[in-house]
Chimera marker file (.cmm) of the C-alpha trace (Angstrom):
<marker_set name="trace">
<marker id="1" x="-2.853" y="11.374" z="-9.597" r="1" g="1" b="0" radius="0.5"/>
<marker id="2" x="-4.871" y="8.644" z="-11.264" r="1" g="1" b="0" radius="0.5"/>
<marker id="3" x="-5.956" y="5.948" z="-8.839" r="1" g="1" b="0" radius="0.5"/>
<marker id="4" x="-7.899" y="2.735" z="-9.135" r="1" g="1" b="0" radius="0.5"/>
<marker id="5" x="-9.369" y="0.088" z="-6.881" r="1" g="1" b="0" radius="0.5"/>
<marker id="6" x="-7.463" y="-2.881" z="-5.493" r="1" g="1" b="0" radius="0.5"/>
<marker id="7" x="-9.737" y="-5.019" z="-7.701" r="1" g="1" b="0" radius="0.5"/>
<marker id="8" x="-8.592" y="-3.066" z="-10.787" r="1" g="1" b="0" radius="0.5"/>
<marker id="9" x="-4.957" y="-3.621" z="-9.824" r="1" g="1" b="0" radius="0.5"/>
<marker id="10" x="-5.576" y="-7.339" z="-9.210" r="1" g="1" b="0" radius="0.5"/>
<marker id="11" x="-7.371" y="-7.679" z="-12.561" r="1" g="1" b="0" radius="0.5"/>
<marker id="12" x="-4.550" y="-5.900" z="-14.418" r="1" g="1" b="0" radius="0.5"/>
<marker id="13" x="-1.637" y="-7.708" z="-12.734" r="1" g="1" b="0" radius="0.5"/>
<marker id="14" x="-2.883" y="-10.743" z="-10.739" r="1" g="1" b="0" radius="0.5"/>
<marker id="15" x="0.526" y="-12.321" z="-10.067" r="1" g="1" b="0" radius="0.5"/>
<marker id="16" x="2.092" y="-9.018" z="-9.003" r="1" g="1" b="0" radius="0.5"/>
<marker id="17" x="-0.939" y="-8.208" z="-6.819" r="1" g="1" b="0" radius="0.5"/>
<marker id="18" x="-0.573" y="-11.603" z="-5.103" r="1" g="1" b="0" radius="0.5"/>
<marker id="19" x="3.143" y="-10.967" z="-4.494" r="1" g="1" b="0" radius="0.5"/>
<marker id="20" x="2.410" y="-7.539" z="-2.981" r="1" g="1" b="0" radius="0.5"/>
<marker id="21" x="-0.455" y="-8.801" z="-0.817" r="1" g="1" b="0" radius="0.5"/>
<marker id="22" x="1.588" y="-11.761" z="0.487" r="1" g="1" b="0" radius="0.5"/>
<marker id="23" x="4.443" y="-9.410" z="1.356" r="1" g="1" b="0" radius="0.5"/>
<marker id="24" x="2.109" y="-7.187" z="3.385" r="1" g="1" b="0" radius="0.5"/>
<marker id="25" x="0.540" y="-10.190" z="5.099" r="1" g="1" b="0" radius="0.5"/>
<marker id="26" x="3.908" y="-11.374" z="6.456" r="1" g="1" b="0" radius="0.5"/>
<marker id="27" x="3.628" y="-8.822" z="9.279" r="1" g="1" b="0" radius="0.5"/>
<marker id="28" x="0.747" y="-7.161" z="11.078" r="1" g="1" b="0" radius="0.5"/>
<marker id="29" x="2.075" y="-3.593" z="11.370" r="1" g="1" b="0" radius="0.5"/>
<marker id="30" x="3.224" y="-1.342" z="8.534" r="1" g="1" b="0" radius="0.5"/>
<marker id="31" x="4.145" y="2.316" z="8.038" r="1" g="1" b="0" radius="0.5"/>
<marker id="32" x="1.642" y="4.858" z="6.701" r="1" g="1" b="0" radius="0.5"/>
<marker id="33" x="2.692" y="8.265" z="5.394" r="1" g="1" b="0" radius="0.5"/>
<marker id="34" x="0.101" y="11.045" z="5.240" r="1" g="1" b="0" radius="0.5"/>
<marker id="35" x="0.310" y="14.811" z="4.747" r="1" g="1" b="0" radius="0.5"/>
<marker id="36" x="-0.058" y="17.311" z="7.589" r="1" g="1" b="0" radius="0.5"/>
<marker id="37" x="-1.923" y="20.614" z="7.168" r="1" g="1" b="0" radius="0.5"/>
<marker id="38" x="1.334" y="22.374" z="6.288" r="1" g="1" b="0" radius="0.5"/>
<marker id="39" x="2.164" y="19.745" z="3.642" r="1" g="1" b="0" radius="0.5"/>
<marker id="40" x="4.948" y="18.077" z="5.598" r="1" g="1" b="0" radius="0.5"/>
<marker id="41" x="4.883" y="14.272" z="5.895" r="1" g="1" b="0" radius="0.5"/>
<marker id="42" x="3.572" y="12.372" z="8.904" r="1" g="1" b="0" radius="0.5"/>
<marker id="43" x="4.632" y="8.745" z="9.367" r="1" g="1" b="0" radius="0.5"/>
<marker id="44" x="2.678" y="6.414" z="11.672" r="1" g="1" b="0" radius="0.5"/>
<marker id="45" x="2.092" y="2.721" z="12.243" r="1" g="1" b="0" radius="0.5"/>
<marker id="46" x="-0.955" y="1.022" z="10.768" r="1" g="1" b="0" radius="0.5"/>
<marker id="47" x="-2.524" y="-2.385" z="10.259" r="1" g="1" b="0" radius="0.5"/>
<marker id="48" x="-3.627" y="-2.968" z="6.663" r="1" g="1" b="0" radius="0.5"/>
<marker id="49" x="-6.388" y="-5.434" z="5.809" r="1" g="1" b="0" radius="0.5"/>
<marker id="50" x="-6.887" y="-7.219" z="2.500" r="1" g="1" b="0" radius="0.5"/>
<marker id="51" x="-10.541" y="-8.295" z="2.670" r="1" g="1" b="0" radius="0.5"/>
<marker id="52" x="-13.638" y="-8.220" z="0.514" r="1" g="1" b="0" radius="0.5"/>
<marker id="53" x="-11.511" y="-7.639" z="-2.618" r="1" g="1" b="0" radius="0.5"/>
<marker id="54" x="-10.134" y="-4.349" z="-1.267" r="1" g="1" b="0" radius="0.5"/>
<marker id="55" x="-7.216" y="-2.927" z="0.694" r="1" g="1" b="0" radius="0.5"/>
<marker id="56" x="-8.551" y="-1.306" z="3.876" r="1" g="1" b="0" radius="0.5"/>
<marker id="57" x="-6.910" y="1.149" z="6.252" r="1" g="1" b="0" radius="0.5"/>
<marker id="58" x="-8.607" y="1.260" z="9.638" r="1" g="1" b="0" radius="0.5"/>
<marker id="59" x="-7.837" y="3.765" z="12.384" r="1" g="1" b="0" radius="0.5"/>
<marker id="60" x="-9.144" y="5.387" z="15.521" r="1" g="1" b="0" radius="0.5"/>
<marker id="61" x="-11.493" y="8.379" z="15.162" r="1" g="1" b="0" radius="0.5"/>
<marker id="62" x="-9.644" y="11.588" z="15.905" r="1" g="1" b="0" radius="0.5"/>
<marker id="63" x="-6.223" y="10.093" z="15.151" r="1" g="1" b="0" radius="0.5"/>
<marker id="64" x="-3.852" y="12.445" z="13.364" r="1" g="1" b="0" radius="0.5"/>
<marker id="65" x="-3.561" y="10.076" z="10.393" r="1" g="1" b="0" radius="0.5"/>
<marker id="66" x="-7.368" y="9.953" z="10.031" r="1" g="1" b="0" radius="0.5"/>
<marker id="67" x="-7.595" y="13.747" z="10.186" r="1" g="1" b="0" radius="0.5"/>
<marker id="68" x="-4.787" y="13.997" z="7.627" r="1" g="1" b="0" radius="0.5"/>
<marker id="69" x="-6.586" y="11.624" z="5.232" r="1" g="1" b="0" radius="0.5"/>
<marker id="70" x="-9.912" y="13.417" z="5.628" r="1" g="1" b="0" radius="0.5"/>
<marker id="71" x="-8.217" y="16.668" z="4.633" r="1" g="1" b="0" radius="0.5"/>
<marker id="72" x="-5.932" y="15.235" z="1.931" r="1" g="1" b="0" radius="0.5"/>
<marker id="73" x="-6.504" y="11.618" z="0.868" r="1" g="1" b="0" radius="0.5"/>
<marker id="74" x="-3.004" y="11.034" z="-0.517" r="1" g="1" b="0" radius="0.5"/>
<marker id="75" x="-1.017" y="8.335" z="1.257" r="1" g="1" b="0" radius="0.5"/>
<marker id="76" x="1.905" y="5.961" z="0.960" r="1" g="1" b="0" radius="0.5"/>
<marker id="77" x="1.947" y="2.594" z="2.730" r="1" g="1" b="0" radius="0.5"/>
<marker id="78" x="5.273" y="0.835" z="3.257" r="1" g="1" b="0" radius="0.5"/>
<marker id="79" x="5.300" y="-2.879" z="4.101" r="1" g="1" b="0" radius="0.5"/>
<marker id="80" x="7.051" y="-3.775" z="7.339" r="1" g="1" b="0" radius="0.5"/>
<marker id="81" x="10.649" y="-4.572" z="6.340" r="1" g="1" b="0" radius="0.5"/>
<marker id="82" x="10.893" y="-7.445" z="8.816" r="1" g="1" b="0" radius="0.5"/>
<marker id="83" x="13.313" y="-8.394" z="11.543" r="1" g="1" b="0" radius="0.5"/>
<marker id="84" x="16.590" y="-8.231" z="9.618" r="1" g="1" b="0" radius="0.5"/>
<marker id="85" x="18.345" y="-6.582" z="6.693" r="1" g="1" b="0" radius="0.5"/>
<marker id="86" x="17.840" y="-9.451" z="4.231" r="1" g="1" b="0" radius="0.5"/>
<marker id="87" x="14.316" y="-8.613" z="2.955" r="1" g="1" b="0" radius="0.5"/>
<marker id="88" x="14.329" y="-11.793" z="0.862" r="1" g="1" b="0" radius="0.5"/>
<marker id="89" x="10.755" y="-11.062" z="-0.296" r="1" g="1" b="0" radius="0.5"/>
<marker id="90" x="11.538" y="-7.519" z="-1.368" r="1" g="1" b="0" radius="0.5"/>
<marker id="91" x="10.536" y="-4.071" z="-0.272" r="1" g="1" b="0" radius="0.5"/>
<marker id="92" x="6.925" y="-3.155" z="-1.136" r="1" g="1" b="0" radius="0.5"/>
<marker id="93" x="4.959" y="0.085" z="-1.050" r="1" g="1" b="0" radius="0.5"/>
<marker id="94" x="1.596" y="1.317" z="-2.252" r="1" g="1" b="0" radius="0.5"/>
<marker id="95" x="0.685" y="4.946" z="-2.772" r="1" g="1" b="0" radius="0.5"/>
<marker id="96" x="-2.559" y="6.533" z="-3.846" r="1" g="1" b="0" radius="0.5"/>
<marker id="97" x="-5.753" y="7.880" z="-2.313" r="1" g="1" b="0" radius="0.5"/>
<marker id="98" x="-7.580" y="6.738" z="0.812" r="1" g="1" b="0" radius="0.5"/>
<marker id="99" x="-11.359" y="7.151" z="0.544" r="1" g="1" b="0" radius="0.5"/>
<marker id="100" x="-13.318" y="7.189" z="3.794" r="1" g="1" b="0" radius="0.5"/>
<marker id="101" x="-16.090" y="4.594" z="3.919" r="1" g="1" b="0" radius="0.5"/>
<marker id="102" x="-19.345" y="5.711" z="5.537" r="1" g="1" b="0" radius="0.5"/>
<marker id="103" x="-21.803" y="3.240" z="3.947" r="1" g="1" b="0" radius="0.5"/>
<marker id="104" x="-23.310" y="1.291" z="6.897" r="1" g="1" b="0" radius="0.5"/>
<marker id="105" x="-23.610" y="-1.917" z="4.847" r="1" g="1" b="0" radius="0.5"/>
<marker id="106" x="-19.919" y="-1.857" z="3.868" r="1" g="1" b="0" radius="0.5"/>
<marker id="107" x="-18.882" y="-1.040" z="7.437" r="1" g="1" b="0" radius="0.5"/>
<marker id="108" x="-21.022" y="-3.924" z="8.734" r="1" g="1" b="0" radius="0.5"/>
<marker id="109" x="-19.407" y="-6.359" z="6.272" r="1" g="1" b="0" radius="0.5"/>
<marker id="110" x="-15.963" y="-5.157" z="7.340" r="1" g="1" b="0" radius="0.5"/>
<marker id="111" x="-16.814" y="-5.560" z="11.040" r="1" g="1" b="0" radius="0.5"/>
<marker id="112" x="-18.117" y="-9.078" z="10.380" r="1" g="1" b="0" radius="0.5"/>
<marker id="113" x="-14.934" y="-10.025" z="8.491" r="1" g="1" b="0" radius="0.5"/>
<marker id="114" x="-12.333" y="-8.346" z="10.716" r="1" g="1" b="0" radius="0.5"/>
<marker id="115" x="-13.871" y="-7.550" z="14.138" r="1" g="1" b="0" radius="0.5"/>
<marker id="116" x="-11.874" y="-4.321" z="14.576" r="1" g="1" b="0" radius="0.5"/>
<marker id="117" x="-11.708" y="-2.435" z="17.870" r="1" g="1" b="0" radius="0.5"/>
<marker id="118" x="-14.558" y="0.051" z="17.943" r="1" g="1" b="0" radius="0.5"/>
<marker id="119" x="-15.089" y="2.886" z="17.367" r="1" g="1" b="0" radius="0.5"/>
<marker id="120" x="-13.039" y="3.081" z="14.177" r="1" g="1" b="0" radius="0.5"/>
<marker id="121" x="-12.809" y="4.880" z="10.869" r="1" g="1" b="0" radius="0.5"/>
<marker id="122" x="-12.366" y="2.922" z="7.666" r="1" g="1" b="0" radius="0.5"/>
<marker id="123" x="-10.656" y="4.022" z="4.466" r="1" g="1" b="0" radius="0.5"/>
<marker id="124" x="-10.534" y="2.121" z="1.175" r="1" g="1" b="0" radius="0.5"/>
<marker id="125" x="-7.152" y="2.371" z="-0.536" r="1" g="1" b="0" radius="0.5"/>
<marker id="126" x="-7.155" y="3.341" z="-4.201" r="1" g="1" b="0" radius="0.5"/>
<marker id="127" x="-3.673" y="2.558" z="-5.536" r="1" g="1" b="0" radius="0.5"/>
<marker id="128" x="-2.023" y="5.028" z="-7.892" r="1" g="1" b="0" radius="0.5"/>
<marker id="129" x="1.334" y="3.268" z="-7.777" r="1" g="1" b="0" radius="0.5"/>
<marker id="130" x="2.539" y="-0.096" z="-6.484" r="1" g="1" b="0" radius="0.5"/>
<marker id="131" x="6.281" y="-0.729" z="-6.258" r="1" g="1" b="0" radius="0.5"/>
<marker id="132" x="8.338" y="-3.777" z="-5.319" r="1" g="1" b="0" radius="0.5"/>
<marker id="133" x="12.107" y="-3.541" z="-5.024" r="1" g="1" b="0" radius="0.5"/>
<marker id="134" x="14.234" y="-6.650" z="-4.624" r="1" g="1" b="0" radius="0.5"/>
<marker id="135" x="17.541" y="-8.239" z="-5.455" r="1" g="1" b="0" radius="0.5"/>
<marker id="136" x="18.315" y="-10.766" z="-8.160" r="1" g="1" b="0" radius="0.5"/>
<marker id="137" x="21.960" y="-11.706" z="-7.827" r="1" g="1" b="0" radius="0.5"/>
<marker id="138" x="23.862" y="-8.415" z="-7.985" r="1" g="1" b="0" radius="0.5"/>
<marker id="139" x="20.981" y="-6.599" z="-9.699" r="1" g="1" b="0" radius="0.5"/>
<marker id="140" x="18.448" y="-4.363" z="-8.009" r="1" g="1" b="0" radius="0.5"/>
<marker id="141" x="15.059" y="-5.130" z="-9.589" r="1" g="1" b="0" radius="0.5"/>
<marker id="142" x="12.265" y="-2.548" z="-9.375" r="1" g="1" b="0" radius="0.5"/>
<marker id="143" x="8.731" y="-3.448" z="-10.481" r="1" g="1" b="0" radius="0.5"/>
<marker id="144" x="6.298" y="-0.543" z="-10.897" r="1" g="1" b="0" radius="0.5"/>
<marker id="145" x="2.579" y="-0.619" z="-11.663" r="1" g="1" b="0" radius="0.5"/>
<marker id="146" x="0.382" y="2.420" z="-12.326" r="1" g="1" b="0" radius="0.5"/>
<marker id="147" x="-3.277" y="2.441" z="-13.439" r="1" g="1" b="0" radius="0.5"/>
<marker id="148" x="-3.620" y="2.175" z="-17.191" r="1" g="1" b="0" radius="0.5"/>
<marker id="149" x="-0.008" y="1.074" z="-17.701" r="1" g="1" b="0" radius="0.5"/>
<marker id="150" x="1.666" y="-2.291" z="-18.008" r="1" g="1" b="0" radius="0.5"/>
<marker id="151" x="3.858" y="-3.529" z="-15.182" r="1" g="1" b="0" radius="0.5"/>
<marker id="152" x="7.382" y="-2.152" z="-15.666" r="1" g="1" b="0" radius="0.5"/>
<marker id="153" x="10.492" y="-4.019" z="-14.542" r="1" g="1" b="0" radius="0.5"/>
<marker id="154" x="13.734" y="-2.079" z="-14.265" r="1" g="1" b="0" radius="0.5"/>
<marker id="155" x="17.082" y="-3.691" z="-13.446" r="1" g="1" b="0" radius="0.5"/>
<marker id="156" x="20.136" y="-1.850" z="-12.156" r="1" g="1" b="0" radius="0.5"/>
<marker id="157" x="23.530" y="-3.416" z="-11.695" r="1" g="1" b="0" radius="0.5"/>
<marker id="158" x="25.991" y="-2.690" z="-8.943" r="1" g="1" b="0" radius="0.5"/>
<marker id="159" x="28.074" y="-0.535" z="-11.270" r="1" g="1" b="0" radius="0.5"/>
<marker id="160" x="27.820" y="2.653" z="-13.324" r="1" g="1" b="0" radius="0.5"/>
<marker id="161" x="25.840" y="1.092" z="-16.185" r="1" g="1" b="0" radius="0.5"/>
<marker id="162" x="22.411" y="2.644" z="-16.855" r="1" g="1" b="0" radius="0.5"/>
<marker id="163" x="19.231" y="0.907" z="-15.653" r="1" g="1" b="0" radius="0.5"/>
<marker id="164" x="17.701" y="-1.610" z="-18.089" r="1" g="1" b="0" radius="0.5"/>
<marker id="165" x="13.977" y="-1.913" z="-18.634" r="1" g="1" b="0" radius="0.5"/>
<marker id="166" x="12.805" y="-5.472" z="-19.174" r="1" g="1" b="0" radius="0.5"/>
<link id1="1" id2="2" r="1" g="1" b="0" radius="0.2"/>
<link id1="2" id2="3" r="1" g="1" b="0" radius="0.2"/>
<link id1="3" id2="4" r="1" g="1" b="0" radius="0.2"/>
<link id1="4" id2="5" r="1" g="1" b="0" radius="0.2"/>
<link id1="5" id2="6" r="1" g="1" b="0" radius="0.2"/>
<link id1="6" id2="7" r="1" g="1" b="0" radius="0.2"/>
<link id1="7" id2="8" r="1" g="1" b="0" radius="0.2"/>
<link id1="8" id2="9" r="1" g="1" b="0" radius="0.2"/>
<link id1="9" id2="10" r="1" g="1" b="0" radius="0.2"/>
<link id1="10" id2="11" r="1" g="1" b="0" radius="0.2"/>
<link id1="11" id2="12" r="1" g="1" b="0" radius="0.2"/>
<link id1="12" id2="13" r="1" g="1" b="0" radius="0.2"/>
<link id1="13" id2="14" r="1" g="1" b="0" radius="0.2"/>
<link id1="14" id2="15" r="1" g="1" b="0" radius="0.2"/>
<link id1="15" id2="16" r="1" g="1" b="0" radius="0.2"/>
<link id1="16" id2="17" r="1" g="1" b="0" radius="0.2"/>
<link id1="17" id2="18" r="1" g="1" b="0" radius="0.2"/>
<link id1="18" id2="19" r="1" g="1" b="0" radius="0.2"/>
<link id1="19" id2="20" r="1" g="1" b="0" radius="0.2"/>
<link id1="20" id2="21" r="1" g="1" b="0" radius="0.2"/>
<link id1="21" id2="22" r="1" g="1" b="0" radius="0.2"/>
<link id1="22" id2="23" r="1" g="1" b="0" radius="0.2"/>
<link id1="23" id2="24" r="1" g="1" b="0" radius="0.2"/>
<link id1="24" id2="25" r="1" g="1" b="0" radius="0.2"/>
<link id1="25" id2="26" r="1" g="1" b="0" radius="0.2"/>
<link id1="26" id2="27" r="1" g="1" b="0" radius="0.2"/>
<link id1="27" id2="28" r="1" g="1" b="0" radius="0.2"/>
<link id1="28" id2="29" r="1" g="1" b="0" radius="0.2"/>
<link id1="29" id2="30" r="1" g="1" b="0" radius="0.2"/>
<link id1="30" id2="31" r="1" g="1" b="0" radius="0.2"/>
<link id1="31" id2="32" r="1" g="1" b="0" radius="0.2"/>
<link id1="32" id2="33" r="1" g="1" b="0" radius="0.2"/>
<link id1="33" id2="34" r="1" g="1" b="0" radius="0.2"/>
<link id1="34" id2="35" r="1" g="1" b="0" radius="0.2"/>
<link id1="35" id2="36" r="1" g="1" b="0" radius="0.2"/>
<link id1="36" id2="37" r="1" g="1" b="0" radius="0.2"/>
<link id1="37" id2="38" r="1" g="1" b="0" radius="0.2"/>
<link id1="38" id2="39" r="1" g="1" b="0" radius="0.2"/>
<link id1="39" id2="40" r="1" g="1" b="0" radius="0.2"/>
<link id1="40" id2="41" r="1" g="1" b="0" radius="0.2"/>
<link id1="41" id2="42" r="1" g="1" b="0" radius="0.2"/>
<link id1="42" id2="43" r="1" g="1" b="0" radius="0.2"/>
<link id1="43" id2="44" r="1" g="1" b="0" radius="0.2"/>
<link id1="44" id2="45" r="1" g="1" b="0" radius="0.2"/>
<link id1="45" id2="46" r="1" g="1" b="0" radius="0.2"/>
<link id1="46" id2="47" r="1" g="1" b="0" radius="0.2"/>
<link id1="47" id2="48" r="1" g="1" b="0" radius="0.2"/>
<link id1="48" id2="49" r="1" g="1" b="0" radius="0.2"/>
<link id1="49" id2="50" r="1" g="1" b="0" radius="0.2"/>
<link id1="50" id2="51" r="1" g="1" b="0" radius="0.2"/>
<link id1="51" id2="52" r="1" g="1" b="0" radius="0.2"/>
<link id1="52" id2="53" r="1" g="1" b="0" radius="0.2"/>
<link id1="53" id2="54" r="1" g="1" b="0" radius="0.2"/>
<link id1="54" id2="55" r="1" g="1" b="0" radius="0.2"/>
<link id1="55" id2="56" r="1" g="1" b="0" radius="0.2"/>
<link id1="56" id2="57" r="1" g="1" b="0" radius="0.2"/>
<link id1="57" id2="58" r="1" g="1" b="0" radius="0.2"/>
<link id1="58" id2="59" r="1" g="1" b="0" radius="0.2"/>
<link id1="59" id2="60" r="1" g="1" b="0" radius="0.2"/>
<link id1="60" id2="61" r="1" g="1" b="0" radius="0.2"/>
<link id1="61" id2="62" r="1" g="1" b="0" radius="0.2"/>
<link id1="62" id2="63" r="1" g="1" b="0" radius="0.2"/>
<link id1="63" id2="64" r="1" g="1" b="0" radius="0.2"/>
<link id1="64" id2="65" r="1" g="1" b="0" radius="0.2"/>
<link id1="65" id2="66" r="1" g="1" b="0" radius="0.2"/>
<link id1="66" id2="67" r="1" g="1" b="0" radius="0.2"/>
<link id1="67" id2="68" r="1" g="1" b="0" radius="0.2"/>
<link id1="68" id2="69" r="1" g="1" b="0" radius="0.2"/>
<link id1="69" id2="70" r="1" g="1" b="0" radius="0.2"/>
<link id1="70" id2="71" r="1" g="1" b="0" radius="0.2"/>
<link id1="71" id2="72" r="1" g="1" b="0" radius="0.2"/>
<link id1="72" id2="73" r="1" g="1" b="0" radius="0.2"/>
<link id1="73" id2="74" r="1" g="1" b="0" radius="0.2"/>
<link id1="74" id2="75" r="1" g="1" b="0" radius="0.2"/>
<link id1="75" id2="76" r="1" g="1" b="0" radius="0.2"/>
<link id1="76" id2="77" r="1" g="1" b="0" radius="0.2"/>
<link id1="77" id2="78" r="1" g="1" b="0" radius="0.2"/>
<link id1="78" id2="79" r="1" g="1" b="0" radius="0.2"/>
<link id1="79" id2="80" r="1" g="1" b="0" radius="0.2"/>
<link id1="80" id2="81" r="1" g="1" b="0" radius="0.2"/>
<link id1="81" id2="82" r="1" g="1" b="0" radius="0.2"/>
<link id1="82" id2="83" r="1" g="1" b="0" radius="0.2"/>
<link id1="83" id2="84" r="1" g="1" b="0" radius="0.2"/>
<link id1="84" id2="85" r="1" g="1" b="0" radius="0.2"/>
<link id1="85" id2="86" r="1" g="1" b="0" radius="0.2"/>
<link id1="86" id2="87" r="1" g="1" b="0" radius="0.2"/>
<link id1="87" id2="88" r="1" g="1" b="0" radius="0.2"/>
<link id1="88" id2="89" r="1" g="1" b="0" radius="0.2"/>
<link id1="89" id2="90" r="1" g="1" b="0" radius="0.2"/>
<link id1="90" id2="91" r="1" g="1" b="0" radius="0.2"/>
<link id1="91" id2="92" r="1" g="1" b="0" radius="0.2"/>
<link id1="92" id2="93" r="1" g="1" b="0" radius="0.2"/>
<link id1="93" id2="94" r="1" g="1" b="0" radius="0.2"/>
<link id1="94" id2="95" r="1" g="1" b="0" radius="0.2"/>
<link id1="95" id2="96" r="1" g="1" b="0" radius="0.2"/>
<link id1="96" id2="97" r="1" g="1" b="0" radius="0.2"/>
<link id1="97" id2="98" r="1" g="1" b="0" radius="0.2"/>
<link id1="98" id2="99" r="1" g="1" b="0" radius="0.2"/>
<link id1="99" id2="100" r="1" g="1" b="0" radius="0.2"/>
<link id1="100" id2="101" r="1" g="1" b="0" radius="0.2"/>
<link id1="101" id2="102" r="1" g="1" b="0" radius="0.2"/>
<link id1="102" id2="103" r="1" g="1" b="0" radius="0.2"/>
<link id1="103" id2="104" r="1" g="1" b="0" radius="0.2"/>
<link id1="104" id2="105" r="1" g="1" b="0" radius="0.2"/>
<link id1="105" id2="106" r="1" g="1" b="0" radius="0.2"/>
<link id1="106" id2="107" r="1" g="1" b="0" radius="0.2"/>
<link id1="107" id2="108" r="1" g="1" b="0" radius="0.2"/>
<link id1="108" id2="109" r="1" g="1" b="0" radius="0.2"/>
<link id1="109" id2="110" r="1" g="1" b="0" radius="0.2"/>
<link id1="110" id2="111" r="1" g="1" b="0" radius="0.2"/>
<link id1="111" id2="112" r="1" g="1" b="0" radius="0.2"/>
<link id1="112" id2="113" r="1" g="1" b="0" radius="0.2"/>
<link id1="113" id2="114" r="1" g="1" b="0" radius="0.2"/>
<link id1="114" id2="115" r="1" g="1" b="0" radius="0.2"/>
<link id1="115" id2="116" r="1" g="1" b="0" radius="0.2"/>
<link id1="116" id2="117" r="1" g="1" b="0" radius="0.2"/>
<link id1="117" id2="118" r="1" g="1" b="0" radius="0.2"/>
<link id1="118" id2="119" r="1" g="1" b="0" radius="0.2"/>
<link id1="119" id2="120" r="1" g="1" b="0" radius="0.2"/>
<link id1="120" id2="121" r="1" g="1" b="0" radius="0.2"/>
<link id1="121" id2="122" r="1" g="1" b="0" radius="0.2"/>
<link id1="122" id2="123" r="1" g="1" b="0" radius="0.2"/>
<link id1="123" id2="124" r="1" g="1" b="0" radius="0.2"/>
<link id1="124" id2="125" r="1" g="1" b="0" radius="0.2"/>
<link id1="125" id2="126" r="1" g="1" b="0" radius="0.2"/>
<link id1="126" id2="127" r="1" g="1" b="0" radius="0.2"/>
<link id1="127" id2="128" r="1" g="1" b="0" radius="0.2"/>
<link id1="128" id2="129" r="1" g="1" b="0" radius="0.2"/>
<link id1="129" id2="130" r="1" g="1" b="0" radius="0.2"/>
<link id1="130" id2="131" r="1" g="1" b="0" radius="0.2"/>
<link id1="131" id2="132" r="1" g="1" b="0" radius="0.2"/>
<link id1="132" id2="133" r="1" g="1" b="0" radius="0.2"/>
<link id1="133" id2="134" r="1" g="1" b="0" radius="0.2"/>
<link id1="134" id2="135" r="1" g="1" b="0" radius="0.2"/>
<link id1="135" id2="136" r="1" g="1" b="0" radius="0.2"/>
<link id1="136" id2="137" r="1" g="1" b="0" radius="0.2"/>
<link id1="137" id2="138" r="1" g="1" b="0" radius="0.2"/>
<link id1="138" id2="139" r="1" g="1" b="0" radius="0.2"/>
<link id1="139" id2="140" r="1" g="1" b="0" radius="0.2"/>
<link id1="140" id2="141" r="1" g="1" b="0" radius="0.2"/>
<link id1="141" id2="142" r="1" g="1" b="0" radius="0.2"/>
<link id1="142" id2="143" r="1" g="1" b="0" radius="0.2"/>
<link id1="143" id2="144" r="1" g="1" b="0" radius="0.2"/>
<link id1="144" id2="145" r="1" g="1" b="0" radius="0.2"/>
<link id1="145" id2="146" r="1" g="1" b="0" radius="0.2"/>
<link id1="146" id2="147" r="1" g="1" b="0" radius="0.2"/>
<link id1="147" id2="148" r="1" g="1" b="0" radius="0.2"/>
<link id1="148" id2="149" r="1" g="1" b="0" radius="0.2"/>
<link id1="149" id2="150" r="1" g="1" b="0" radius="0.2"/>
<link id1="150" id2="151" r="1" g="1" b="0" radius="0.2"/>
<link id1="151" id2="152" r="1" g="1" b="0" radius="0.2"/>
<link id1="152" id2="153" r="1" g="1" b="0" radius="0.2"/>
<link id1="153" id2="154" r="1" g="1" b="0" radius="0.2"/>
<link id1="154" id2="155" r="1" g="1" b="0" radius="0.2"/>
<link id1="155" id2="156" r="1" g="1" b="0" radius="0.2"/>
<link id1="156" id2="157" r="1" g="1" b="0" radius="0.2"/>
<link id1="157" id2="158" r="1" g="1" b="0" radius="0.2"/>
<link id1="158" id2="159" r="1" g="1" b="0" radius="0.2"/>
<link id1="159" id2="160" r="1" g="1" b="0" radius="0.2"/>
<link id1="160" id2="161" r="1" g="1" b="0" radius="0.2"/>
<link id1="161" id2="162" r="1" g="1" b="0" radius="0.2"/>
<link id1="162" id2="163" r="1" g="1" b="0" radius="0.2"/>
<link id1="163" id2="164" r="1" g="1" b="0" radius="0.2"/>
<link id1="164" id2="165" r="1" g="1" b="0" radius="0.2"/>
<link id1="165" id2="166" r="1" g="1" b="0" radius="0.2"/>
</marker_set>
């Protein structure tokens, strides 16, 4: 899995990065998927922070999700779908690697910017894939970004016709 920084993603696709970030910022709590020791998925709630040109995942020391990420840094983060079934702003998810931050200067800057409950562990998200799914009329529109690749837009109708890449 090739991953990059949030800054790399923003530099490559600034408008798409803004759309994704705004979608996450609509709600405080989101859903994080990590991998247990046996490889099965674990899904938990999480607050994601977009600060200091990065996407941060903060959590309590000793939490299962933190232990999962220390053992295997792969994750998927699903934006809160909201209060109803409409999802007018689309469905957004980010997957990649979560790198634990131990640098005291970086932690101090994060604390100054966010004032998290302490003690806490901090992970920097390195996106390997960013996906937004939404509706445009009767079409399902899927936008996919991966490091080193252009943003792909795929449209599927509500019939048996094959998906169309735009």
